[in-house]
VEXROMAR-511442 format. One record per residue: x, y negated, z negated of N, C-alpha, C in turn; residue in three letters. Coordinates in steps of 0.2 Angstrom, whole numbers, plus 5000, padded with zeros to 4 digits. Each point is the difference from the previous one (the first is absolute). Layout:
<pts>
XYZXYZXYZALA;...
</pts>
This chain:
<pts>
484149705005500149915002499850025008MET;499549975006500150005005500649955003ASP;500450035004500549965002499850005008LEU;499750015003499749995006500049935003GLU;499849954996500049935002500649954998ASN;500550034996500549974995500549985007LYS;500449964999500449965003500749964996SER;500850025001500349984995500549975005TYR;500549954997500749985001500550065003ASP;499850054994500550055001499850084995ASN;500050045006500150064997500450064999ILE;500150014995500650044997499850095000ILE;500350025005500050085000500350034995ILE;499750054996500550024995500149964994GLY;499850044995500149974991500550004996GLY;500750035005500550004997500349964995GLY;500550004998500449944997500149945007HIS;500150025005500549935004499449995002ASN;499350025001499249995004499949944994GLY;500050014995499849964994500549945001LEU;500450034997500649935001499949935007VAL;500050035005499749975006499449964999ALA;499450044999499549974997500049944994ALA;500350024998499949954992500549945004ALA;500650025003500349935004499649955004TYR;499650035003499549965006499449964995LEU;499950054996499449974997500349944995ALA;500650014998500349944997499949935004LYS;500250015007499849945006499349984999GLN;499550024996499249995004500050055004GLY;500150045002499950045007499450054997LYS;499650035003499450044997500250085003SER;500150044994500350065002499550074997VAL;500150045006499650064997500650055002CYS;500050064992500450055000499650085002VAL;500250045004499750055001500250064999LEU;500050044994500350054998499650075000GLU;500350055005499750055002499950064993ARG;500249984996500050064994499749954992ARG;499850044996499649984996500449964994ASP;500849995001500449984996500449955004ILE;500449954996500449955004500750024998LEU;500449985004500750014997500450035007GLY;499550045004500550045003500650064996GLY;500450005002500550064997500349974994CYS;499749934997500349984994499349994997ALA;499850074999499250004997499950054992SER;499649984996500050044995499350055000THR;500150064997499450025002499950054993GLU;499450014997499950054993499750075003GLU;500550035003499950065004499850064995LEU;500350004992499450054997500149954995TRP;499450024993499949964995500449964997PRO;500249964997500349964995500750005004GLY;500350015006500650005003500049965006PHE;500349945000499849965006500950035004LYS;499950005007500650025002500149935008ILE;500749995001499949975005500450065005SER;499450025004500450045005500550005004PRO;500049965005500449975005500649954996ALA;500149944999500649964999499950014993ALA;500750004998499950004993500549974996TYR;500349955001500749954997499849945007VAL;500349944995500049955004500649964998ILE;500349975005500549954997500149935008SER;499850055005500049955006499549955001LEU;499449994996499649955003500249944995PHE;499849965005500449935001499749954994SER;500649964996499649984993499949925004LYS;500149995007499849955003499350005001GLN;499650064999499250035003499849994994ILE;500550024995499550014991500049934997ILE;500349955003500049944998499549965002GLU;500150015007499549965005499150024999ASP;500050085000499450014998499650014992LEU;500649984994499850014994499950054999ARG;500450075003499650064998500250024992LEU;500449974996500250034991499549964998LYS;499649955003499349974997499350045001HIS;500250055005499450035002500250074998TYR;500550004995500050094997500550025001GLY;500549995005500650045003500450014994LEU;500450054999500550024994500550045003ASP;500449994999500550035004500550034994ILE;499950064998500650024995500550045002LEU;500749974996500550025003500350074998PRO;500450025003500250074998500749994998ARG;500450044994500850014998499850054997ASN;500550055003500549985005499450025007PRO;500549985007499450015005500050055002SER;500450044998500250085003500450044995SER;499750075002500450074996500150045005LEU;500550025002500350055006500050074996SER;499850065001500050054995500750045005LEU;500650034997500250045000500550074997PHE;500050055002500250054995500750004996GLU;500449945002500549974996500049934996ASN;499449994999499749944997499549965002GLY;499849925000499549955002500349945000ASN;499949975007500249955002499449944997LEU;500249964998499649944999500249945002ILE;499449975003500349945003499549945000LEU;500249944997499449945000500549945000GLY;499549954997500249925000500649994995SER;500350064997500349984995500850035003ASP;500549975003500750005001500450054996HIS;500149994994500150034997499950064997GLU;499550034999499650075001500250035007GLN;499849965005500050035007500950025000ASN;500449954998500650025000500350084996ARG;499650014993500250064996499850065004LYS;499349985002499650075003500450015007SER;500349965003500150025008500850044997ILE;500349984995500849994998500050094998GLU;499550034998499950085000500250035005LYS;499949965005500250055005500549995006PHE;500049925000500649975003500349934998SER;500649994996500349954998500049945005LEU;500250035006500149965004499249965003SER;499750065002499249965002499849964994ASP;500149984993499850004995500049915002SER;500850005001500349945001499549965007ILE;499950045006500149975006499049974999LYS;499850064996499450005002499649915000PHE;500449954994499749944997500049965009LYS;500750015002500149975006499650025005LYS;499750065000499750015005499349974999TYR;499750014996499449954998500049935002GLU;500649984998500049935001500049975007GLU;500250065005500149995006499449995004LYS;499650074998499349995002499549954998LEU;500349984994499549944997500249945005THR;500749995002500249925004499750025006GLN;499850075004499950005007499050004997ILE;499750024995499350005000500049935001ALA;500349964994499749925001500149965005GLU;500550025004500049965008499550015004ALA;499950074999499550025007499350004998ILE;499849984993499450004997499649955004GLU;500249945000499649955003499750015008PRO;500650045003499650015006499250044998ILE;500050044996499550064999499449945000LEU;500049964998499349954999499849955006SER;500350015005499849975006499950045005ILE;499649985007500150045006500650025002PRO;500350055002500649985003500049995008PRO;500749995002499849975007499950065006VAL;499449955003499950035006500350025005ASN;500550055002500450005005499850025009ILE;499549994997499650025009499349954998ALA;499950005007499249985002499450055001THR;500350045006499850065003499449965005ASN;500249935002499649985005499549944999GLY;499850004993499549964995500649924998ARG;499449965001500249925001500449994992LYS;500649984998499949974993500049945000ASN;499350004994500049924997500349964999THR;500049944997500649964997500050024992PHE;499750034999499950034991500350075002LYS;499950025004500350075000501049985001ASP;499949955005500949995000500249964994MET;499749964997500149984993500150064996LEU;499650054999500050064995500850035001ARG;500150015006500750045003500649974997ASN;499949925000500749975001499949994991VAL;499649994997500150024993500150064995LYS;499850065005500350084998500549995002SER;500449975006500550025002500649954998GLY;499749944995500449974995500050034994TYR;499650044996500050054997500450054998ALA;500050045007500650055001500749965000LEU;500149955004500749984999500349974992PHE;499549984996500349994994499850054996LYS;499950075000499850045000500950035001ALA;500150035005500750005002500549974997VAL;499949934999500749964998499950014991LYS;499550014997499950034993500550054999LYS;500050045005500150085000500850005000LEU;500349965004500649985000500750065000ASN;500350014995500450075001499550064999THR;499650004999499450075000499750015005ASN;500149935005499750045006500250085002LEU;500650015002500150075004499850044994PRO;499750014993499850054997499450005001LEU;499749935001499150005002499850035007ALA;500549995006499850035006500150074998ILE;500550024995500050075000499350034997ARG;499949994994499350014998499549985005LEU;499949955004499350025003500350045007MET;500650045002499950055005500250074999THR;500450004993500350064998499750064997SER;500350034997499950064998500049994992ASP;499650024996500149994994500550054996ALA;500250055003500450054998500749995001LYS;500249975006500749974999499949934997ASN;499749964999500249944996500150034993LEU;499550044998500150024991500650035001LEU;500550055003500550045000500549945000ASN;500049965004500449954999500249944993ASP;499450014998500049984992500150034996TRP;499950064999499850044994500250095002PHE;500250034995500350065000499650064996GLU;499649984995499750034997499250015004SER;500050075001499450025003499349994996ASP;500150004995499449984997499749944998GLU;500449945002499949945000499849985010LEU;500350035001499950005008499150035002LYS;500050074996499250015002499549984996SER;500249954996499449974996499949935005THR;500649975002499849945004499850025007LEU;500250055003499750035007499150015001ALA;499950014993499250005000499849965003THR;500249934999499649945002500249995007ASP;500450045003500249975008499450075003ALA;499750044997499650045003499250005001ILE;499949954992499350004998499649975005ILE;499550065002499349965004500350015008GLY;500750025000499950015009500450095001ALA;499950025006500250065003500650005001PHE;500649984996500749995002500450034994ILE;500750035001500250014997500749944997SER;500450014995500449964998500549985006PRO;500150065003500650015007499649965006SER;499449985001499849975005500049915000CYS;500349985006500049945001499449974999PRO;500149924994499549964999499850034993GLY;499950054997500150024995500349954994SER;500549965001500149954994499749964999ALA;499649975005499749935000499250034996TYR;499850055001499450034995500349994992VAL;500850034999500049974993500249944998LEU;500249975005500049925000499449974996LEU;499449995005499450024999499650014995HIS;500450044996499550014993500549974994HIS;500449965002500349944995499849935000VAL;499649995005499849935003499849964994MET;499550044998499649964996500050014991GLY;499749954995500249994996499449984996ASP;499550035002499250004995500150054996ALA;500350034999500050054994500549994994GLY;500149934999500549974996500749975003GLY;500250045003500950005002500050025007SER;500649985004499950015007500050095001ARG;499950035002500050065001499550064995GLY;499949964996499650054994499449995000VAL;499650075001499350015004499750004991TRP;499449965002499450024993499450015002GLY;499750014993499350035001499449935001TYR;499650035003499349955000499750014994VAL;499749964996499850054993499150005004ARG;499850074998499350045003500250025006GLY;500650015002500250035006499849955006GLY;500450025006500149955006499449985002MET;499450024999499449945000499849964998GLY;500549994993499949934996500449955006GLY;500250015004500449955004499349985005LEU;499850055004499350005003499449954995ALA;499950004994499649984995500049925002ASP;500850024998500149904998499949975008SER;500250035005499949965007499350005002LEU;499550044997499450015003499749954994GLU;500249984995499749944996500249945003LYS;500749985002500249945004499749995005ALA;499950075004499550005005499149945000CYS;499850064995499249964999499949944997LEU;500749984996499749924997500249965008GLU;500550035003500049955006499550005004LEU;499450045001499350015005500250055003GLY;500550044999500150065007499350054999VAL;499750015005499650075000500350074999ASP;499950044997500250064999499750075000ILE;499950025008499650064998500350065001PHE;499950054998500350074998499450055002LYS;500450065004499650055004499849975004ASN;500449945005499749985007500650035005LYS;499650065002500650045005499949955008ASP;500649975002500249975005499950065006VAL;499649985007499950045004500449975006LYS;499949955001500649965004499949945001ASN;500549955001500249955002499749955007ILE;499549965002499749985003500449965004VAL;500250005005500349945005499750005007VAL;500049905000499649995007500549965003GLU;500150025006500449955003500749994997ASN;500350064999500850004996499949984994GLY;499549974996499949964995499550064994ILE;500349994993499950044997499349974995ALA;499450035001499449964997499750014995VAL;499850074998499850024997500350094996ALA;499850014995500150084997499450035000VAL;499850055004499450064998500250054996GLN;499550024996500050034995499850085002LEU;500150054996499650075002499349994998ASN;499849974996499349985000499749955004SER;500449995005499649975008499949924998SER;500349994995500149924997500549965004GLU;500049955001500549965004500049954996THR;500649974998500149954997500549955003ILE;500049945003500349955005500449964996LYS;500749985002500349974996500749975005ALA;500249964999500549955004500650045001LYS;500350014996500550054999500050074997ASN;500150055002500150064997500950034999VAL;499950024994500750024996499950075000LEU;500450055002500150084998500549984995SER;499950064996500650014993500150085002SER;499650045004500150065001500550005006VAL;500450075000500750015003499849985009ASP;500649985004499849995008499750075002ALA;500150055000499850055003499249994999ASN;499750004994499350004999499749935001LEU;500249945001499649945002500250025007THR;500450025005500149985006499650075005PHE;500150064996499750065003499350024997ASN;500049954995499250054998499449935002LYS;500349944997499749945000499749965007PHE;500450015003500349965006499750045006ILE;499749985005499850045008500750005003ASP;500450055001500649995002500049955007PRO;499650015003499949945007500149934998LYS;500049994994500249924996500649994999GLU;500450045002500849994998500350025006LEU;500649985000500550005005500250075001PRO;500050055004500550055000500850014996ASP;500349965003500649994996499849984993GLU;499749984998499949974992499850084995PHE;499550055004499950054998500450055001LEU;500450005003500650065001500549974994ASP;499949955000500649984993499750034995SER;499549974998499650034995500050084999ILE;500050045004499950075001500750034998LYS;500549965001500750004997500249984993LYS;499749994995500249974994500050074997ILE;500450004996500350064997499650034994ASP;499650044998499750004995500050084995TYR;500550025003500350054996500149994995ALA;499650064995500049994992500050064998SER;500450014993500150064997500050004992ALA;499549954998499849984993499550044998SER;499950004993499550044996500049974992ALA;499350015000500049984993499650054997LYS;500249994994499550054994500049964992ILE;499450005000499749984994499950054994ASN;500249994994499850054995499649954993LEU;499650054999499849984991500150044997ALA;500549984996500450044992499750014995LEU;499950054996499949994994500249994994SER;501049985002500449974996500549985003ASP;500549964997500849975004500250075001LEU;500250015006500550035003500750004995PRO;500350064999500750014996500550015005ASP;500449955002500650015005500449984994PHE;500250014994500650014997500249934999GLY;499749945001500149924999499349984995VAL;500249924998499649984995499349975005SER;499649994998499549965003500249955004LYS;500349944996500349955004500250025006GLU;500450055002500350035004499750005007LEU;499350034998499550035005499849925005LEU;500149954996499649965002500249975008SER;500650015003500349985003499650075010GLY;500450015004499950065005500450034998THR;499750075001500350054998500450045007ILE;500650005001500050035006500350074999HIS;500050045005500050085000500349995008ILE;500650005002500350005007500750034998SER;500250054995500650014998500750005006PRO;500249945003500450035004499849975009GLY;500549985003500149965007499750105004MET;500350034997499950065005499350024999LYS;499650014994499550014999499349965004TYR;500449935003499549955002500050035009ILE;500750005000500050025007499750085004ASP;500150044994499550065002499350004998GLU;499949954997499349994998499749985007ALA;500449955003499849945006499950085009PHE;500650044998500050055005499450065002ILE;499750004993499550054998499349945005ASP;499849945000499749975000500049985008ALA;500549995003500450015007499650065004LYS;499950044996499950075003499350034999ARG;499749934997499250015000499850044993GLY;500350004994499850034994499949954996HIS;499949994995500149974994500750044995PHE;500249924998500650044998499950064994SER;500550055002499950044993500349984994LYS;500449955000500349974993499849935002HIS;499549964998499949945002500349954997PRO;499849945000500549944999499349974996ILE;500249984993499449984996500149944997LEU;499649935000500049974997499449994996GLU;500250004993499450004996499949964993ILE;499449965000499849954995499750044996THR;499949964993499550014995499849954997ILE;499549945003500049934998499750014994PRO;499650054997499550004994500849994995SER;500550015001500549994994500049914999THR;499649975003500149934998499349975001VAL;499650045005499549965000499450074996ASP;499649974995499650044996499249995004ASP;500049975005499249995002500050075005THR;500450045003500050055005499750074998LEU;500150024991499850064999499849994995ALA;499650074996499949994995500450014994PRO;499849994995500750004993500450065001PRO;500750015001500250054999500350025006GLY;499450005005500350025007500349955005CYS;500050035005500649955005499750025008HIS;500449965005499850015005500850005004VAL;499950045006500750025004499949995004MET;500449945007500149995006500550035003SER;500150055005500550025004500049995008ILE;500449965000500049985006500550065003PHE;499950025007500550065002500149995008VAL;500850035001500249995007500350095000GLN;499950035005499949975006499350065001TYR;499349965002499450045001500049995008ALA;500150045004500049955009499050015000PRO;500049925003499250015003499950065005TYR;500350035004500050045004500250074998ASN;499850024996500250064995499950065004LEU;500450055003499850075002499350034998ASN;499850005004499250034997499649984997GLY;500349935000499549944999499750004991GLY;499949944997499949994994499150034997TRP;500050085000499550044997500149984992THR;499550034998499850004992500650044997ASN;500250055003500750084998500749955000ALA;500149965005500449965003500149954992ALA;499549965001499849954995500350024993LYS;500050074998499950034994500850015000ASN;500150025004500850045000500449945000LYS;499849945003500549954998500049964993PHE;499550014997499749984994500450034995THR;500050095000500450034997500849994999GLU;500449985009500549994999500349954997ALA;499549955000500249934996500150014991CYS;499550034998499950004995500550074997LEU;500250035005500450074997500849945001LYS;500249955001500649955001499949974991GLN;499549974999499949994994500050054993ILE;499950055001500050064997500750014998SER;500549995004500750004998500249964995ASN;499649954998500249944995499550014994TYR;499550025002499549994995499450055001CYS;499550024994499550065001499449945002ASP;500149995005499349955003499350025001ILE;500050085002499650015003499550034994LYS;500250004995499550004994499549954996LYS;500549955004499649934998499549985004LEU;499950035006499649975006499250014998ILE;499749955001499250004998499750015008LEU;500349945003499749985009500650005002HIS;499950005006500549995005499649995008LYS;500349965003500049975007500549995005GLN;500050025005500550015006499749965006THR;500549945002499849975006500550015005LEU;500050055004500550005005500049955008THR;500349995002500049955005499449995005PRO;499750085001499449995002499449984998VAL;500150014993499749964996499849924999ASP;500749994998500349915000499749995007LEU;499950025004499649985007499550005001GLU;499750064999499249984998499649964995SER;500450004994499649984994500349905001THR;500649975001500449955001500049975007TYR;499850055004500049955008500849995004GLY;500350054995500649985003500350065005LEU;500149975006500350055006500550044998THR;499950064999500650064999500250004993GLY;499549974996500150014994500749964999GLY;500249945002500749955002499649944994ASN;500350014994499849964993500049935005ILE;500749975003500249955002499649965006MET;499650065002499649945007500650015006GLN;500350054999500750015006500649994997GLY;500350045002500750004999500649954999GLY;500250004996500449934997501050005002MET;499950045007500649995002500249945005SER;500849995002499849925000499749985010LEU;499850055004499750005004499349995001ASN;499850004993499249974997500149954993GLN;500349985001500249944994500149915003LEU;499649974997500249905003499750025006GLY;500449965004499749985006499750065005PRO;500150064997499750095005499450014996PHE;499749974995499650024996499349975001ARG;499550035002499950075002500250015005PRO;500149965006500350015006500349925003VAL;500550025005500449955003499449955004VAL;500249934997499649975003499349974997GLY;500050044994499349994997500150014993TRP;500549974997500349984994499849934995ALA;499449975003499849954996499450004998ASP;499650075001499650014995499350015006TYR;500049955007499550005003500150075006LYS;499650015003499950065005499649965006THR;500050055004499849975007499449995000PRO;499550024996499349985000500249934994ILE;499749935005500149954997499550004993LYS;500149964995499650004993500150074995ASN;500350045004500250074996500650014998LEU;500250004993500750014998500150054996TYR;500450034998500350064994500249964994LEU;499850034995500249974992500250054997CYS;500250065003500250064995500750024999GLY;500050064999500950024998500450025009ALA;499550005004500250015008500549945001ALA;499949934996500349955003500649994995THR;500449955003500649964994499749994993HIS;500250024996500650044998500150074999PRO;499450045000499950064999499850034996GLY;500050055000499750064994500149984992GLY;499950014995499950004993499749944998GLY;499650004994499549974996500249915002VAL;500249965004500349944999499449955001MET;499750015005499449935001500249965004GLY;500650015002500249945005499950005008LEU;499750075002499750005005499349975001CYS;499749994996499449994997500149915002GLY;500349984996500149934998500349965008LYS;500650045001500349965008499450015004ASN;499550065002499650005005499649934997SER;499850004995499449934999500249955000ALA;500749994999500349925004500150005006GLU;500050055003500149985008499350015002VAL;499450044998499349975001499949935000VAL;500249984993499849924998500449965004LEU;500549995004500549985004499949995007ASN;499650045002499750015008499549965001ASN;
</pts>
């Protein structure tokens, strides 16, 4: 289709879940919308691909919990086929002295933890209750733009001021609701997970299980300040069936993208795949069009970019169009990453010495806090971890659409694999890294004899495939200095940019990374109210 003479109210760059959410909300209000996706598949990191005949893989994102229930209802995603499958239990942690099983059943949790510590088995319920109370108080803040604490010389409109007042009031309500939990909430936002967990628990098995949530997707250890918030971030959502319980999307993570695509199409959104954006056309400080590498130019009243801030401003925009101070702030965004993903097609279900039902949740291989610290030290020195931290899922245990009868798919999320690996991510280095991960699994089951196919995505692969600077799956770190009014940079937390009519709508914005959809929803609402 010739797009040269097309014009829209809104162009969305990137067909990931946030871009599709933004498109749907804009179209619901009668706006003409176009989505431009570089790849031949929608969903961004939340996609499903048949990498090998009969095996459907979620190459990047692999579980769901944070996705907004409000978005699911507003866009009627269940009507369009979204089916989230709960997991029970939610996790199985493997240790030499036994297994730790956690889920939504408090009594089952107590009995499992009791094998390692009677004291911890009693405290754990209180710990969960506290985190739940804090999450419930904070969550309303995620679904609105944060207070923009600086204007950087631009003039605030009345709507900008009104939005700040509403955001400030929401923050006041959250603090009031936190009440006696406020000191713990502040600690969760600023402290390190290791000290926090040490204050609650004595069992190394329980602490190392919980600590994995504090480091996933970040180049930090549980001892790093700010790691406690990542722990909280992972218990925010309840799309998986109940708070903190992560589910699978039937058909793989691409099932979310499929439902969003159907919602968008019914609302009249034009979606174009294999459309690589060359640059955003700016005239007199105003975004007026998007030019493709095919030389086609599409005009629009507004342009929304769901790719990260680095690509948006350092690739798509002529630097002369942006203030030096703003570009300097963009360059200082932390994209450090040490996450990798391995996907396997298996001839049978692995034998971890437990029932099939226990394999439906995440299988943790991170046997101890010292183990995690040593894995991090390897990465800080520029090596992948000799003994990596593995989060393993086998979604085919509950979803029979993913593999041929009798076969299974396994997803392995790995820490730590530094983007800047000493010697670079050569094929030899990638193979050694893959072998190191499989060796860890082989300590618990004979995995190698089951492998039919395998795929390894290093941070460099995540960057080139999904447009994630540094391979950072959150489009920028999630430490306090890059959250809320500081995300993506101070003065531009309201989804706007120094270019008039150019907005950000991806995970680079508040409330940040994870398959949430709120970045897209919040951005669309700002566009509609301007």
